[in-house]
N, C-alpha and C positions, 0 to 999 in steps of 0.2 A: 618920471619914467620908472625909477626904481620902485616907487610906491605901487605903480600899476603892476609891475612884475611880481611884487610881493603879494598883492591881492590875488593875482591869477594863481600863484603857487599855493597860497592858502586855500583857495577854492578847490583846486585839484586834490589837495591833501584831504579836505573834508569829504570830497566825493569818494576818494579811495577808502577812507574810513567807513563811509556809509556802505560801500559795496562789501567790505570785509564783514561788516556787521550783519548784512543780509545773508552772506554766505555762511556765517557762523550760525545764524538762526536756522537756516535751511538744513545745515548739517545736524543741528540738535534735533530738528523735527524728524529727519531721516533716522537718526539713532533711536529716537523715541518710538517711531513706527516699527523699526526692526525689533526692538525690545518687546513691543506689544505683540507682534507676530510670533516671536519666539515663545513668549509666555502663553499665547493661545495654543501653540503646538504642544507645549509641555503639558498644559491643562488637558488637551484632547488625548494625549498619550496616557496621562494618569487616569482619565475617564475610561479609556479602553482597557487599561490594566485592571480596573475595578469590575469590568464586565466578566461575569462567570458563565462559562458555557459547559453544557453536559452533552454527552454522546449516547445515543440510543441505537441499539442494534436493529437492523432492518432485514428480516429473514427473506422476504419476497424478492429483494434486490440482490441478495448474496448468492454465491454459487461455488460448487466444488467441481473443478475441471481436471481431466486427466488426459495424458497423451502416451500411448503405447507405440512401439516401433516394430515394423516388420520388414522383411527382405534384407539382403546383405547391404543394400544402399541406405538402410535405416529410414524407411519412409514412415512418417508419423501418422497415426490414426487417433483422433481426439473425440472426446465426448464429455458428458457430465453425469453426476448422480442426482436424480430428481429428488430423492428423499434423504435428508440429512438433518441432524439436530446440533445446534451449537448452544451450549449452556455457559453463559458468562456469570461468574460468581458475584460480581458487583452490580447492584442496581443503578448506582450513579457512577458514571465514568467522566473524569475531568480531562482525559485524553484518550485517543484510540489505542495508544500503546498499552494503557492500563488493562485493555481487554485481553491481552495475551496470557499473562501468567495465570496458571491454574484453570484456565478455560477448558471445558470438556467438550468432546464432540462424538457423535455417533453417525456412521454412514451405512445405509442399506445397500449392499452391492447388487441386490436384485433389481434395484431401480436404475441400473446402468442404462445410459441413453447415448448412443453414438449417432443417432439419426438414421439408423438402418435396423429395422426390426429383425431381419434375419440374422444379422451379426450379433445383435443384443441377445437373441435367444441362445446362440452358441456360446457367448461369453458367460451367460448364467449357467447353462448346462455343463459345459466342459471345464470352466475355470472357477467361477464363484460358488457354485452350488455346495461344495463340500468344505469350503473355507470359513463359513460363518460370517458374522458381521464384523465391521471395522469400527474400533473405538479408540479413544485416546485422550490425553490431557497434555497441555503445554506446561513445560516445567521451567525453563529458563528463557530469559530474553536479554540479549546483550546490546550494548550501545552501538556496536559495530554492524547491526542489522542481521545478526545471527543468533540462533538459540537451539534448544533441544526440546523434543516432545517425547512422551511415552505413547507408543503405538501398540495396540493389542489386536492381533489378527491371527486366525488359524491356531489359536491356543498359545501363541508366542507373544511375550511381553518384551518389547525391544525399545531401545532409545534411538530416536531418529533425528538427525540434524535438520534444521530448516533455516531459511532466510526470510526476512520480512521487509516490507517497504510500505510507507504511509504516503498516499497521494490523494489529495482533495478530501473526499468524504469516505475513503475506503482504505482498508488494511489488506495488503496483498501478501500471501504466504506461499512459499515454494518449497517443495521437498521431493526427493527421489527415492522410490521404494524399489528394493531389489527382491525379486521373487524368492531366491534361495534363502535369504535371511529369515523369511517367514515360512520356509518350507513349502512354498507354493510352486516350486519349479516343476514338479511332476504334473500339476494342473496346467501349467503353461505348455508343457510338452504335449499333453492331451489336446489342448486347444489348437496348437500348431499342427498337429496331425490331422485334426478335423478340418482345418482350413489350409491344407497344403498348397493348393493352387493359388489361393488368394494371398498367401504369404510368400509366394515365389516371385523373384524379379526376373530380369532379362537373362540372368545366368542360370535360371532354372532351380536355384537353391531355395528351399523353404526355410525361413528363419523367423523366429519371434524373439526379440531382444529381451534380456532378463530384467531390464529396468523400466519403470514407469514414472513419468514426471507428473506430479500432482500440484495444482495451483488452486488456492482458495482465495476468493474475493469476498471479504466481509465488509458489508456496507453499513454505515452509520448515518444517523440524522443528527445534526447539531442544533441544539436549542440554547440561545443566549439570552440573558436577562440581567 
């Protein structure tokens, strides 16, 4: 009887050892598979790091948009400039942010387009006609999303702060221009006088605000190889 018990105990011990062996083998296989997956991910990451992409400016998809404000409740009126030129000094850009420093631009105010021909004619006649073209150059670009540009308008060369944001395939730039800083406040008054009724709100007060928000969307196409 003792011999039978010993045989049974020995058999169970062997079975237990066999199960542990299988478990160990399976664990080793799992570790090997995990290591293989990790190596594959690291290799894929390295391959991605080696891929070089360049960005090319797309004029037809880009735009310069403005928003002026009228009435005491500050109602916005928006439009675009149909004709503008952006000159990027670098032919090869490794990032969209590289496009900002030293890039020059020229805007033709006579191409103002608010979607209303009558309004556009007044904007040119009473406001833009004697102020000349708008040109400038980006000077600084900060890591915090802000920078400065040089803006030349109405014979005035001034520094203008701006903010920027990079989203998808586009670079978005925002700035606010004050008429008085470029001595355009008299032209603004002439425009407001010509559009008194249209610039009046419920209170009957005709007002054209002295600040205009300008937003530029500069679109790029990415080529990777």
